[in-house]
N, CA, C and O atoms as a MOPAC input file, in Angstrom:
PM7 MOZYME 1SCF
protein

 N      0.84300 1    -1.16400 1     0.00000 1
 C      0.00000 1     0.00000 1     0.00000 1
 C      0.90000 1     1.24300 1     0.00000 1
 O      1.83100 1     1.34300 1     0.80000 1
 N      0.61400 1     2.18600 1    -0.90300 1
 C      1.42100 1     3.39000 1    -0.99600 1
 C      0.73500 1     4.53500 1    -0.26600 1
 O     -0.49100 1     4.63700 1    -0.21700 1
 N      1.55700 1     5.36800 1     0.28400 1
 C      1.03600 1     6.54100 1     1.00900 1
 C      0.96800 1     7.72700 1     0.07700 1
 O      1.85100 1     7.92800 1    -0.75700 1
 N     -0.06600 1     8.49900 1     0.21700 1
 C     -0.15500 1     9.74200 1    -0.54900 1
 C      0.68200 1    10.80300 1     0.14400 1
 O      0.70900 1    10.89500 1     1.37100 1
 N      1.35500 1    11.59000 1    -0.65500 1
 C      2.21400 1    12.63200 1    -0.08900 1
 C      1.34700 1    13.81100 1     0.31900 1
 O      0.32300 1    14.08600 1    -0.30600 1
 N      1.75600 1    14.49200 1     1.35300 1
 C      1.03200 1    15.67400 1     1.84400 1
 C      1.28800 1    16.84400 1     0.90000 1
 O      2.44400 1    17.19100 1     0.65400 1
 N      0.22900 1    17.45900 1     0.36500 1
 C      0.31800 1    18.52700 1    -0.62900 1
 C      0.10500 1    19.91600 1    -0.02200 1
 O      0.08900 1    20.90300 1    -0.75700 1
 N     -0.05800 1    20.01300 1     1.27800 1
 C     -0.36000 1    21.31100 1     1.88800 1
 C      0.75200 1    22.32300 1     1.67900 1
 O      0.44400 1    23.48200 1     1.40200 1
 N      1.95600 1    21.98300 1     1.78600 1
 C      3.07500 1    22.89500 1     1.58900 1
 C      3.14600 1    23.42200 1     0.16700 1
 O      3.54100 1    24.56700 1    -0.05200 1
 N      2.77500 1    22.61500 1    -0.78300 1
 C      2.78000 1    23.00500 1    -2.17900 1
 C      1.72000 1    24.07200 1    -2.44700 1
 O      1.98200 1    25.01200 1    -3.19700 1
 N      0.55200 1    23.95400 1    -1.86500 1
 C     -0.51800 1    24.92500 1    -2.12600 1
 C     -0.19600 1    26.27900 1    -1.50800 1
 O     -0.56300 1    27.31200 1    -2.06800 1
 N      0.46500 1    26.29400 1    -0.39500 1
 C      0.84600 1    27.56400 1     0.23200 1
 C      1.87100 1    28.29800 1    -0.62700 1
 O      1.78000 1    29.51500 1    -0.78600 1
 N      2.82700 1    27.59100 1    -1.17300 1
 C      3.82500 1    28.25200 1    -2.01900 1
 C      3.20200 1    28.77000 1    -3.30900 1
 O      3.62900 1    29.80800 1    -3.81400 1
 N      2.21300 1    28.08300 1    -3.85400 1
 C      1.52100 1    28.56800 1    -5.05100 1
 C      0.72900 1    29.82300 1    -4.71400 1
 O      0.73600 1    30.78600 1    -5.48100 1
 N      0.05100 1    29.82000 1    -3.57900 1
 C     -0.70700 1    30.99500 1    -3.15600 1
 C      0.22100 1    32.19600 1    -2.94900 1
 O     -0.11000 1    33.31200 1    -3.34900 1
 N      1.36300 1    31.97100 1    -2.33500 1
 C      2.32800 1    33.05000 1    -2.13600 1
 C      2.86400 1    33.56900 1    -3.45200 1
 O      3.04600 1    34.77500 1    -3.61600 1
 N      3.11700 1    32.67600 1    -4.38900 1
 C      3.62900 1    33.08900 1    -5.69500 1
 C      2.61000 1    33.95600 1    -6.42800 1
 O      2.99700 1    34.78100 1    -7.25600 1
 N      1.35300 1    33.79300 1    -6.15400 1
 C      0.31000 1    34.61500 1    -6.77900 1
 C      0.08000 1    35.90100 1    -5.99300 1
 O     -0.07800 1    36.96300 1    -6.59600 1
 N      0.05700 1    35.83600 1    -4.68300 1
 C     -0.28900 1    36.98600 1    -3.84500 1
 C      0.82200 1    38.01900 1    -3.69900 1
 O      0.53800 1    39.21600 1    -3.68000 1
 N      2.06000 1    37.59900 1    -3.59700 1
 C      3.15500 1    38.54200 1    -3.36500 1
 C      3.28900 1    39.55900 1    -4.50100 1
 O      3.36900 1    40.75200 1    -4.20600 1
 N      3.31800 1    39.17200 1    -5.77000 1
 C      3.38900 1    40.19300 1    -6.82500 1
 C      2.17200 1    41.13400 1    -6.82300 1
 O      2.29900 1    42.32900 1    -7.09100 1
 N      1.00200 1    40.57900 1    -6.52000 1
 C     -0.19500 1    41.42400 1    -6.46400 1
 C     -0.08600 1    42.44100 1    -5.32400 1
 O     -0.45400 1    43.60300 1    -5.49800 1
 N      0.40700 1    42.02200 1    -4.18100 1
 C      0.57300 1    42.94100 1    -3.05400 1
 C      1.63700 1    44.00200 1    -3.34600 1
 O      1.46100 1    45.16800 1    -2.99500 1
 N      2.72800 1    43.60600 1    -3.98200 1
 C      3.76800 1    44.56700 1    -4.34700 1
 C      3.21900 1    45.59300 1    -5.32700 1
 O      3.52900 1    46.78000 1    -5.21900 1
 N      2.40700 1    45.14900 1    -6.28500 1
 C      1.78700 1    46.04600 1    -7.24400 1
 C      0.83600 1    47.02700 1    -6.56000 1
 O      0.83200 1    48.21700 1    -6.87700 1
 N      0.04300 1    46.53300 1    -5.63600 1
 C     -0.89400 1    47.40600 1    -4.90700 1
 C     -0.14000 1    48.42600 1    -4.05700 1
 O     -0.51500 1    49.59800 1    -4.02600 1
 N      0.89500 1    48.00600 1    -3.38200 1
 C      1.69300 1    48.92500 1    -2.56300 1
 C      2.35500 1    49.97600 1    -3.44800 1
 O      2.37000 1    51.15600 1    -3.09600 1
 N      2.90000 1    49.56900 1    -4.58400 1
 C      3.50000 1    50.52500 1    -5.52100 1
 C      2.48900 1    51.53800 1    -6.03300 1
 O      2.80000 1    52.72100 1    -6.16800 1
 N      1.27900 1    51.07200 1    -6.31900 1
 C      0.23100 1    51.99000 1    -6.78500 1
 C     -0.15800 1    52.98000 1    -5.68700 1
 O     -0.40500 1    54.15100 1    -5.97500 1
 N     -0.21400 1    52.53200 1    -4.45200 1
 C     -0.53400 1    53.43600 1    -3.33900 1
 C      0.55900 1    54.48100 1    -3.14600 1
 O      0.26200 1    55.65000 1    -2.90100 1
 N      1.80400 1    54.07400 1    -3.25200 1
 C      2.90700 1    55.02800 1    -3.11900 1
 C      2.87100 1    56.04300 1    -4.26100 1
 O      3.05500 1    57.23800 1    -4.03000 1
 N      2.63600 1    55.58100 1    -5.48200 1
 C      2.53600 1    56.48300 1    -6.63000 1
 C      1.38500 1    57.46400 1    -6.49100 1
 O      1.53500 1    58.64800 1    -6.79300 1
 N      0.22900 1    56.97500 1    -6.03300 1
 C     -0.92500 1    57.85400 1    -5.84100 1
 C     -0.64800 1    58.89100 1    -4.75700 1
 O     -1.03900 1    60.05000 1    -4.89100 1
 N      0.01700 1    58.48300 1    -3.70000 1
 C      0.36900 1    59.42900 1    -2.64200 1
 C      1.35100 1    60.47900 1    -3.12000 1
 O      1.23300 1    61.65500 1    -2.77700 1
 N      2.32600 1    60.04600 1    -3.91900 1
 C      3.30700 1    60.98100 1    -4.45400 1
 C      2.64400 1    62.01100 1    -5.37400 1
 O      2.97500 1    63.19500 1    -5.32900 1
 N      1.70800 1    61.55100 1    -6.20600 1
 C      1.00800 1    62.47800 1    -7.10600 1
 C      0.07400 1    63.41200 1    -6.33400 1
 O     -0.05600 1    64.58500 1    -6.68500 1
 N     -0.56900 1    62.90700 1    -5.29700 1
 C     -1.44500 1    63.77300 1    -4.48500 1
 C     -0.63200 1    64.86100 1    -3.80000 1
 O     -1.03300 1    66.02500 1    -3.78900 1
 N      0.50700 1    64.49100 1    -3.23100 1
 C      1.38900 1    65.48300 1    -2.61000 1
 C      1.85700 1    66.50900 1    -3.63700 1
 O      1.90300 1    67.70500 1    -3.35100 1
 N      2.20200 1    66.04000 1    -4.82600 1
 C      2.67700 1    66.94300 1    -5.88100 1
 C      1.58200 1    67.91100 1    -6.30100 1
 O      1.84800 1    69.10100 1    -6.47100 1
 N      0.36400 1    67.43200 1    -6.47000 1
 C     -0.73100 1    68.31900 1    -6.88800 1
 C     -1.01700 1    69.38200 1    -5.83700 1
 O     -1.22800 1    70.54800 1    -6.17100 1
 N     -1.02600 1    68.99000 1    -4.58600 1
 C     -1.27000 1    69.95100 1    -3.50900 1
 C     -0.14200 1    70.97600 1    -3.44300 1
 O     -0.39600 1    72.17500 1    -3.32900 1
 N      1.09400 1    70.51000 1    -3.51400 1
 C      2.24300 1    71.41000 1    -3.42200 1
 C      2.29400 1    72.37600 1    -4.59800 1
 O      2.49000 1    73.57500 1    -4.40500 1
 N      2.11800 1    71.86600 1    -5.81100 1
 C      2.21800 1    72.71500 1    -6.99500 1
 C      1.09300 1    73.75100 1    -7.00900 1
 O      1.31100 1    74.89200 1    -7.41600 1
 N     -0.10200 1    73.36500 1    -6.57200 1
 C     -1.19600 1    74.34300 1    -6.49900 1
 C     -0.87300 1    75.43800 1    -5.48000 1
 O     -1.15500 1    76.61200 1    -5.71800 1
 N     -0.29100 1    75.05800 1    -4.36200 1
 C      0.09700 1    76.04700 1    -3.35000 1
 C      1.17300 1    76.97500 1    -3.88100 1
 O      1.14300 1    78.17200 1    -3.59700 1
 N      2.12200 1    76.45300 1    -4.64600 1
 C      3.15800 1    77.28700 1    -5.24900 1
 C      2.54000 1    78.29500 1    -6.20800 1
 O      2.90900 1    79.46900 1    -6.20700 1
 N      1.60200 1    77.83500 1    -7.02400 1
 C      0.94200 1    78.73200 1    -7.98200 1
 C      0.14600 1    79.81500 1    -7.24900 1
 O      0.20500 1    80.98600 1    -7.62300 1
 N     -0.59000 1    79.43100 1    -6.21600 1
 C     -1.37700 1    80.40900 1    -5.45500 1
 C     -0.49200 1    81.46500 1    -4.80400 1
 O     -0.76400 1    82.66100 1    -4.90100 1
 N      0.56500 1    81.01400 1    -4.13900 1
 C      1.41800 1    81.97600 1    -3.43300 1
 C      2.20800 1    82.85100 1    -4.40800 1
 O      2.45500 1    84.02100 1    -4.11800 1
 N      2.60500 1    82.30900 1    -5.54600 1
 C      3.33600 1    83.13400 1    -6.50500 1
 C      2.42600 1    84.17800 1    -7.14500 1
 O      2.85700 1    85.30700 1    -7.38000 1
 N      1.18200 1    83.82200 1    -7.42700 1
 C      0.24500 1    84.79700 1    -7.99600 1
 C     -0.04100 1    85.90700 1    -6.98200 1
 O     -0.04900 1    87.08600 1    -7.33800 1
 N     -0.27100 1    85.54300 1    -5.75300 1
 C     -0.55200 1    86.54300 1    -4.71700 1
 C      0.65400 1    87.44500 1    -4.49700 1
 O      0.49900 1    88.66100 1    -4.38500 1
 N      1.83100 1    86.88200 1    -4.43300 1
 C      3.03900 1    87.67500 1    -4.23500 1
 C      3.28500 1    88.61200 1    -5.40800 1
 O      3.71700 1    89.74700 1    -5.20800 1
 N      3.01900 1    88.16000 1    -6.61700 1
 C      3.23000 1    89.00000 1    -7.80200 1
 C      2.31000 1    90.21500 1    -7.79500 1
 O      2.70200 1    91.28400 1    -8.26400 1
 N      1.09500 1    90.07100 1    -7.27400 1
 C      0.16700 1    91.21100 1    -7.26800 1
 C      0.58100 1    92.28900 1    -6.27400 1
 O      0.08700 1    93.41400 1    -6.35300 1
 N      1.46300 1    91.97700 1    -5.35300 1
 C      1.89900 1    92.96400 1    -4.37000 1
 C      3.01900 1    93.85700 1    -4.89700 1
 O      3.36900 1    94.85800 1    -4.27100 1
 N      3.57700 1    93.49300 1    -6.04500 1
 C      4.66300 1    94.28500 1    -6.63200 1
 C      4.10000 1    95.54200 1    -7.30100 1
 O      2.90200 1    95.62800 1    -7.57400 1
 N      4.98600 1    96.52200 1    -7.56300 1
 C      4.57600 1    97.77600 1    -8.20400 1
 C      4.70700 1    97.75800 1    -9.72100 1
 O      4.08000 1    98.56500 1   -10.40700 1
 N      5.52800 1    96.83200 1   -10.25500 1
 C      5.67300 1    96.76500 1   -11.70700 1
 C      5.81300 1    95.30500 1   -12.15200 1
 O      5.99200 1    94.40600 1   -11.33100 1
 N      5.72900 1    95.09500 1   -13.45000 1
 C      5.73600 1    93.74000 1   -14.00000 1
 C      7.05800 1    93.02800 1   -13.75000 1
 O      7.06600 1    91.83400 1   -13.45200 1
 N      8.16500 1    93.73400 1   -13.86600 1
 C      9.47700 1    93.10800 1   -13.66100 1
 C      9.63000 1    92.62600 1   -12.21800 1
 O     10.08200 1    91.50600 1   -11.97900 1
 N      9.26000 1    93.45800 1   -11.27700 1
 C      9.33500 1    93.06700 1    -9.87000 1
 C      8.36700 1    91.92500 1    -9.56700 1
 O      8.66600 1    91.05300 1    -8.75200 1
 N      7.21300 1    91.93200 1   -10.22100 1
 C      6.23800 1    90.85100 1   -10.02500 1
 C      6.81200 1    89.51800 1   -10.48200 1
 O      6.65900 1    88.50200 1    -9.80500 1
 N      7.47400 1    89.52800 1   -11.63400 1
 C      8.11200 1    88.30300 1   -12.13800 1
 C      9.16800 1    87.79300 1   -11.14900 1
 O      9.21300 1    86.60900 1   -10.81600 1
 N     10.01100 1    88.71800 1   -10.69200 1
 C     11.09100 1    88.33700 1    -9.77600 1
 C     10.54700 1    87.79600 1    -8.46300 1
 O     11.04800 1    86.79500 1    -7.95300 1
 N      9.54100 1    88.43700 1    -7.91800 1
 C      8.95300 1    87.97900 1    -6.64900 1
 C      8.27600 1    86.62900 1    -6.79900 1
 O      8.38800 1    85.77200 1    -5.92200 1
 N      7.57900 1    86.44000 1    -7.89900 1
 C      6.90200 1    85.15900 1    -8.12500 1
 C      7.91500 1    84.01900 1    -8.21300 1
 O      7.71000 1    82.95700 1    -7.62500 1
 N      9.00300 1    84.23800 1    -8.94500 1
 C     10.03900 1    83.20600 1    -9.04600 1
 C     10.69500 1    82.94300 1    -7.68900 1
 O     10.99000 1    81.79600 1    -7.35100 1
 N     10.92000 1    83.99100 1    -6.92800 1
 C     11.55200 1    83.82200 1    -5.61300 1
 C     10.66700 1    83.01900 1    -4.66500 1
 O     11.15900 1    82.16600 1    -3.92700 1
 N      9.37400 1    83.28900 1    -4.68300 1
 C      8.49000 1    82.57600 1    -3.75500 1
 C      8.33700 1    81.10700 1    -4.15700 1
 O      8.24000 1    80.24500 1    -3.28300 1
 N      8.31300 1    80.80300 1    -5.45700 1
 C      8.23600 1    79.40200 1    -5.87000 1
 C      9.53000 1    78.67900 1    -5.51900 1
 O      9.49600 1    77.53200 1    -5.07300 1
 N     10.66300 1    79.33200 1    -5.71400 1
 C     11.93900 1    78.71400 1    -5.34700 1
 C     11.99300 1    78.41800 1    -3.85300 1
 O     12.47700 1    77.36400 1    -3.44000 1
 N     11.50000 1    79.34100 1    -3.05300 1
 C     11.48800 1    79.15000 1    -1.60700 1
 C     10.52300 1    78.02900 1    -1.20600 1
 O     10.86500 1    77.15900 1    -0.40500 1
 N      9.32300 1    78.06300 1    -1.77100 1
 C      8.33300 1    77.03000 1    -1.44300 1
 C      8.78300 1    75.65600 1    -1.91000 1
 O      8.60900 1    74.67000 1    -1.19400 1
 N      9.36000 1    75.57900 1    -3.10400 1
 C      9.81700 1    74.29700 1    -3.64500 1
 C     10.95300 1    73.72600 1    -2.80100 1
 O     11.02100 1    72.51700 1    -2.57900 1
 N     11.83300 1    74.58700 1    -2.33600 1
 C     12.93800 1    74.12400 1    -1.51000 1
 C     12.48600 1    73.58900 1    -0.16800 1
 O     13.10400 1    72.67400 1     0.37600 1
 N     11.41900 1    74.14500 1     0.37300 1
 C     10.94700 1    73.72800 1     1.68500 1
 C      9.89700 1    72.63700 1     1.66600 1
 O      9.53900 1    72.10900 1     2.71900 1
 N      9.39500 1    72.28700 1     0.48500 1
 C      8.28600 1    71.32900 1     0.43800 1
 C      8.72600 1    69.87200 1     0.47600 1
 O      7.95700 1    69.00000 1     0.88000 1
 N      9.94800 1    69.60700 1     0.06300 1
 C     10.40100 1    68.22100 1     0.01200 1
 C     10.00700 1    67.50700 1    -1.26400 1
 O     10.34800 1    66.33800 1    -1.44800 1
 N      9.29500 1    68.18800 1    -2.15000 1
 C      8.91600 1    67.60300 1    -3.43300 1
 C     10.04700 1    67.83100 1    -4.42500 1
 O     10.53100 1    68.95200 1    -4.58200 1
 N     10.46000 1    66.77200 1    -5.08700 1
 C     11.53100 1    66.88300 1    -6.07800 1
 C     10.92400 1    66.85200 1    -7.46900 1
 O     10.28900 1    65.87000 1    -7.85400 1
 N     11.11800 1    67.92500 1    -8.22000 1
 C     10.66400 1    67.98600 1    -9.61300 1
 C     11.79200 1    67.48100 1   -10.49400 1
 O     12.89100 1    68.03500 1   -10.48400 1
 N     11.52100 1    66.43500 1   -11.25100 1
 C     12.53200 1    65.87500 1   -12.15400 1
 C     12.84000 1    66.90300 1   -13.23200 1
 O     11.97000 1    67.23200 1   -14.03900 1
 N     14.05300 1    67.40900 1   -13.25600 1
 C     14.42500 1    68.43200 1   -14.22500 1
 C     14.07800 1    69.83700 1   -13.76800 1
 O     14.29600 1    70.78700 1   -14.52000 1
 N     13.55300 1    70.00400 1   -12.58100 1
 C     13.22400 1    71.32300 1   -12.04400 1
 C     11.80700 1    71.76100 1   -12.38300 1
 O     11.16600 1    71.20600 1   -13.27500 1
 N     11.34100 1    72.74400 1   -11.67000 1
 C     10.00500 1    73.29900 1   -11.89900 1
 C     10.07800 1    74.42800 1   -12.91600 1
 O     11.14000 1    75.00500 1   -13.15000 1
 N      8.93300 1    74.73300 1   -13.51500 1
 C      8.84900 1    75.85500 1   -14.45400 1
 C      7.69000 1    76.74300 1   -14.02100 1
 O      6.63600 1    76.26400 1   -13.60400 1
 N      7.91500 1    78.04300 1   -14.12900 1
 C      6.89700 1    79.02000 1   -13.75600 1
 C      6.71500 1    80.00500 1   -14.89800 1
 O      7.68400 1    80.54000 1   -15.43800 1
 N      5.46500 1    80.23500 1   -15.25400 1
 C      5.17100 1    81.31200 1   -16.20000 1
 C      4.22100 1    82.27700 1   -15.50800 1
 O      3.25500 1    81.87200 1   -14.86000 1
 N      4.51900 1    83.56200 1   -15.66000 1
 C      3.74400 1    84.61000 1   -14.99000 1
 C      3.23100 1    85.57900 1   -16.04700 1
 O      4.01700 1    86.14300 1   -16.80900 1
 N      1.92500 1    85.77400 1   -16.09500 1
 C      1.32100 1    86.74000 1   -17.00700 1
 C      1.10600 1    88.03700 1   -16.23400 1
 O      0.21100 1    88.14000 1   -15.39500 1
 N      1.94600 1    89.01900 1   -16.53500 1
 C      1.87900 1    90.31200 1   -15.83700 1
 C      1.38300 1    91.41600 1   -16.75300 1
 O      1.65900 1    92.59200 1   -16.51600 1
 N      0.65900 1    91.05200 1   -17.79000 1
 C      0.18900 1    92.05800 1   -18.74700 1
 C     -0.76800 1    93.06800 1   -18.11200 1
 O     -0.91500 1    94.17000 1   -18.64000 1
 N     -1.41200 1    92.73700 1   -17.01300 1
 C     -2.34700 1    93.65300 1   -16.36000 1
 C     -1.64000 1    94.86600 1   -15.75000 1
 O     -2.28400 1    95.87900 1   -15.47700 1
 N     -0.33100 1    94.77700 1   -15.53400 1
 C      0.39600 1    95.93000 1   -15.00800 1
 C      0.42900 1    97.08200 1   -16.00900 1
 O      0.67000 1    98.22700 1   -15.62800 1
 N      0.19000 1    96.78900 1   -17.27100 1
 C      0.18300 1    97.83200 1   -18.30100 1
 C     -1.14900 1    98.57400 1   -18.36400 1
 O     -1.24700 1    99.61300 1   -19.01700 1
 N     -2.16500 1    98.05700 1   -17.69700 1
 C     -3.47200 1    98.72400 1   -17.69600 1
 C     -3.41900 1    99.99500 1   -16.86100 1
 O     -2.65400 1   100.06500 1   -15.89900 1
 N     -4.21700 1   101.00300 1   -17.20900 1
 C     -4.24600 1   102.21900 1   -16.40300 1
 C     -4.88400 1   101.97000 1   -15.03600 1
 O     -5.71000 1   101.07200 1   -14.86800 1
 N     -4.48100 1   102.78300 1   -14.07500 1
 C     -5.05500 1   102.67500 1   -12.72700 1
 C     -6.55300 1   102.89600 1   -12.82700 1
 O     -7.01700 1   103.77900 1   -13.54800 1
 N     -7.29900 1   102.08900 1   -12.09900 1
 C     -8.75200 1   102.16700 1   -12.11700 1
 C     -9.39100 1   101.04400 1   -12.91000 1
 O    -10.55900 1   100.72100 1   -12.69800 1
 N     -8.63800 1   100.44500 1   -13.82200 1
 C     -9.17100 1    99.31300 1   -14.57200 1
 C     -8.80200 1    98.01900 1   -13.86300 1
 O     -7.68500 1    97.88600 1   -13.36300 1
 N     -9.72500 1    97.06400 1   -13.81300 1
 C     -9.42100 1    95.79100 1   -13.14700 1
 C     -8.40400 1    94.97700 1   -13.93700 1
 O     -8.37500 1    95.02600 1   -15.16600 1
 N     -7.60400 1    94.25700 1   -13.24600 1
 C     -6.60500 1    93.39800 1   -13.86600 1
 C     -6.19200 1    92.30100 1   -12.90500 1
 O     -6.45700 1    92.38200 1   -11.70600 1
 N     -5.55300 1    91.29400 1   -13.42400 1
 C     -5.10400 1    90.19800 1   -12.56500 1
 C     -3.80400 1    89.60700 1   -13.10200 1
 O     -3.45900 1    89.75100 1   -14.27500 1
 N     -3.11500 1    88.95200 1   -12.21300 1
 C     -1.87900 1    88.24800 1   -12.55000 1
 C     -2.20000 1    86.75900 1   -12.54400 1
 O     -2.83800 1    86.25100 1   -11.62100 1
 N     -1.75000 1    86.06900 1   -13.58400 1
 C     -1.98000 1    84.62900 1   -13.68500 1
 C     -0.64100 1    83.91000 1   -13.69400 1
 O      0.27200 1    84.28900 1   -14.42800 1
 N     -0.53100 1    82.88500 1   -12.88700 1
 C      0.69400 1    82.08500 1   -12.84500 1
 C      0.37300 1    80.63200 1   -13.18300 1
 O     -0.71600 1    80.13200 1   -12.89800 1
 N      1.33500 1    79.98100 1   -13.78800 1
 C      1.23600 1    78.55500 1   -14.09300 1
 C      2.53700 1    77.90300 1   -13.65500 1
 O      3.62300 1    78.32200 1   -14.05500 1
 N      2.41400 1    76.87900 1   -12.83400 1
 C      3.58800 1    76.14800 1   -12.34500 1
 C      3.50400 1    74.72200 1   -12.86900 1
 O      2.45500 1    74.08000 1   -12.80800 1
 N      4.63200 1    74.23900 1   -13.38600 1
 C      4.73400 1    72.86300 1   -13.88000 1
 C      5.86000 1    72.14500 1   -13.13900 1
 O      6.94400 1    72.68900 1   -12.92900 1
 N      5.56400 1    70.90200 1   -12.75000 1
 C      6.55400 1    70.09300 1   -12.04000 1
 C      6.46500 1    68.64900 1   -12.52800 1
 O      5.46200 1    67.98000 1   -12.28100 1
 N      7.49900 1    68.15400 1   -13.21900 1
 C      7.50400 1    66.73800 1   -13.60700 1
 C      7.84200 1    65.86400 1   -12.39700 1
 O      8.90600 1    66.01300 1   -11.79600 1
 N      6.94400 1    64.96200 1   -12.04900 1
 C      7.12300 1    64.09100 1   -10.88700 1
 C      7.60600 1    62.72400 1   -11.36300 1
 O      6.97600 1    62.10100 1   -12.21700 1
 N      8.71600 1    62.26500 1   -10.81100 1
 C      9.31400 1    60.99100 1   -11.21100 1
 C      8.56600 1    59.82100 1   -10.58200 1
 O      8.32700 1    59.79300 1    -9.37400 1
 N      8.20100 1    58.85600 1   -11.42700 1
 C      7.56100 1    57.63400 1   -10.95100 1
 C      8.31900 1    56.38700 1   -11.40500 1
 O      7.90300 1    55.26700 1   -11.11100 1
 N      9.41000 1    56.57600 1   -12.10800 1
 C     10.15600 1    55.44600 1   -12.65700 1
 C     10.71500 1    54.53500 1   -11.56500 1
 O     10.87900 1    53.33600 1   -11.78900 1
 N     11.00400 1    55.08400 1   -10.40000 1
 C     11.58700 1    54.27500 1    -9.33000 1
 C     10.58400 1    53.31000 1    -8.70200 1
 O     10.98000 1    52.42300 1    -7.94600 1
 N      9.29600 1    53.46500 1    -9.00100 1
 C      8.27600 1    52.56700 1    -8.45300 1
 C      8.21200 1    51.24000 1    -9.20300 1
 O      7.68900 1    50.25700 1    -8.67800 1
 N      8.73800 1    51.20200 1   -10.42200 1
 C      8.78700 1    49.98700 1   -11.24600 1
 C      7.41400 1    49.36000 1   -11.45100 1
 O      7.26300 1    48.14000 1   -11.38600 1
 N      6.41700 1    50.20200 1   -11.70000 1
 C      5.07600 1    49.70900 1   -11.97400 1
 C      4.89100 1    49.56500 1   -13.48100 1
 O      5.21600 1    50.48700 1   -14.22900 1
 N      4.38200 1    48.43900 1   -13.93500 1
 C      4.17600 1    48.28200 1   -15.37500 1
 C      3.08100 1    49.22200 1   -15.88200 1
 O      2.02600 1    49.35600 1   -15.26200 1
 N      3.34400 1    49.86200 1   -17.00400 1
 C      2.35600 1    50.74800 1   -17.60400 1
 C      2.37700 1    52.17300 1   -17.09900 1
 O      1.65700 1    53.01900 1   -17.62900 1
 N      3.17500 1    52.46500 1   -16.09400 1
 C      3.26100 1    53.81600 1   -15.54000 1
 C      4.43500 1    54.53000 1   -16.20300 1
 O      5.54000 1    53.99000 1   -16.25200 1
 N      4.20300 1    55.75200 1   -16.71900 1
 C      5.30600 1    56.46800 1   -17.36000 1
 C      6.38100 1    56.86000 1   -16.34200 1
 O      6.14300 1    56.86100 1   -15.13500 1
 N      7.56100 1    57.19000 1   -16.85600 1
 C      8.67700 1    57.55900 1   -15.98100 1
 C      8.41700 1    58.82400 1   -15.19000 1
 O      8.80400 1    58.91700 1   -14.02500 1
 N      7.76100 1    59.80400 1   -15.81000 1
 C      7.39300 1    61.04300 1   -15.12200 1
 C      5.99000 1    61.45500 1   -15.53800 1
 O      5.53800 1    61.16500 1   -16.64600 1
 N      5.32600 1    62.12400 1   -14.64100 1
 C      4.01600 1    62.72200 1   -14.91700 1
 C      4.13200 1    64.19600 1   -14.57000 1
 O      4.57600 1    64.55100 1   -13.47800 1
 N      3.73400 1    65.05200 1   -15.49800 1
 C      3.82500 1    66.49100 1   -15.27600 1
 C      2.57600 1    66.95600 1   -14.52300 1
 O      1.44600 1    66.76600 1   -14.97300 1
 N      2.81600 1    67.56500 1   -13.37500 1
 C      1.73800 1    68.14300 1   -12.57500 1
 C      1.75600 1    69.64200 1   -12.83300 1
 O      2.80100 1    70.28300 1   -12.72200 1
 N      0.61200 1    70.19700 1   -13.17300 1
 C      0.51600 1    71.61400 1   -13.51900 1
 C     -0.62100 1    72.25500 1   -12.73500 1
 O     -1.67000 1    71.64700 1   -12.52800 1
 N     -0.39600 1    73.49000 1   -12.30300 1
 C     -1.43000 1    74.22800 1   -11.57700 1
 C     -1.42500 1    75.68400 1   -12.02100 1
 O     -0.37100 1    76.26100 1   -12.28600 1
 N     -2.60700 1    76.26600 1   -12.09700 1
 C     -2.78900 1    77.67100 1   -12.45000 1
 C     -3.39400 1    78.40000 1   -11.27000 1
 O     -4.13400 1    77.82400 1   -10.47200 1
 N     -3.06700 1    79.67500 1   -11.17400 1
 C     -3.67500 1    80.51700 1   -10.14000 1
 C     -3.78900 1    81.93800 1   -10.68300 1
 O     -2.97800 1    82.37500 1   -11.49900 1
 N     -4.79700 1    82.63500 1   -10.22000 1
 C     -5.02600 1    84.01400 1   -10.61500 1
 C     -5.24500 1    84.83600 1    -9.36000 1
 O     -5.94200 1    84.41200 1    -8.43700 1
 N     -4.64200 1    86.02000 1    -9.33600 1
 C     -4.83800 1    86.93700 1    -8.22300 1
 C     -5.09100 1    88.33100 1    -8.79400 1
 O     -4.43200 1    88.75600 1    -9.74300 1
 N     -6.03800 1    89.02100 1    -8.21100 1
 C     -6.46500 1    90.31600 1    -8.71400 1
 C     -5.55200 1    91.43000 1    -8.22900 1
 O     -5.16900 1    91.48500 1    -7.06100 1
 N     -5.21200 1    92.32400 1    -9.16900 1
 C     -4.44800 1    93.52200 1    -8.81300 1
 C     -5.38500 1    94.53100 1    -8.16400 1
 O     -6.56000 1    94.61700 1    -8.52100 1
 N     -4.87100 1    95.27800 1    -7.22600 1
 C     -5.64700 1    96.36000 1    -6.61900 1
 C     -5.93400 1    97.39700 1    -7.69600 1
 O     -5.01700 1    97.91600 1    -8.33200 1
 N     -7.18800 1    97.68700 1    -7.89100 1
 C     -7.62200 1    98.56400 1    -8.97900 1
 C     -7.05200 1    99.97800 1    -8.85700 1
 O     -6.75600 1   100.61200 1    -9.87000 1
 N     -6.89600 1   100.47200 1    -7.64100 1
 C     -6.49100 1   101.86400 1    -7.44700 1
 C     -5.06400 1   102.02000 1    -6.93200 1
 O     -4.66900 1   103.10900 1    -6.51700 1
 N     -4.32000 1   100.97600 1    -6.95600 1
 C     -2.92700 1   101.01900 1    -6.53300 1
 C     -2.05800 1   101.43500 1    -7.71300 1
 O     -2.29500 1   101.01000 1    -8.84400 1
 N     -1.08300 1   102.23900 1    -7.45800 1
 C     -0.19200 1   102.69500 1    -8.52200 1
 C      0.57800 1   101.55500 1    -9.13600 1
 O      1.04000 1   100.65400 1    -8.43600 1
 N      0.71600 1   101.59500 1   -10.45400 1
 C      1.44300 1   100.57100 1   -11.18200 1
 C      2.55300 1   101.23800 1   -11.96300 1
 O      2.36400 1   102.29100 1   -12.57100 1
 N      3.72100 1   100.60500 1   -11.93700 1
 C      4.87900 1   101.20300 1   -12.58200 1
 C      5.05400 1   100.88100 1   -14.00900 1
 O      6.00800 1   101.34400 1   -14.63400 1

C-alpha cells in the first residue's frame, strides 16, 4: 500500500507566488498615488502663493522676480523633487493697464514628478503636474 504525499506545503507556495506580486503592485500603486497627491497639492500652493506675491509688486518686472523667488522658496521647503526642475510662467500684462481698470496676474507652475523608481508596469517615468492661479491687482494702486 502506498502513502499519498502531503500537498499542503505546495498549495501555500503557489498561493504566495500569486499573492506577493499582487501585493507589491498594490503597494507601488498606493505610493505612486500618494506621491502624485502630494505633488498636486504642493504645486497648487506654489501657484497660489506666486500669484498673490506678484500682485503685491509695483511693476511687472518686480512681479516676475517675486513670483520666481516665492516658488523657489516654497519648492525648496516642500520636500517635493521635480525631475528636471520646476517651471513658472507669470502673465503680468495687467500691469500695463491704467489705474482704475481691473486686472489680474496669472501664474502657471509645472513640475515633472518621477515615478520610474516605483517599477510599476504601464506607468510612465514622469508625470507632469501643472497648476494655475489668478490673483487680482488692486484697482487703485499705482502701477509702474
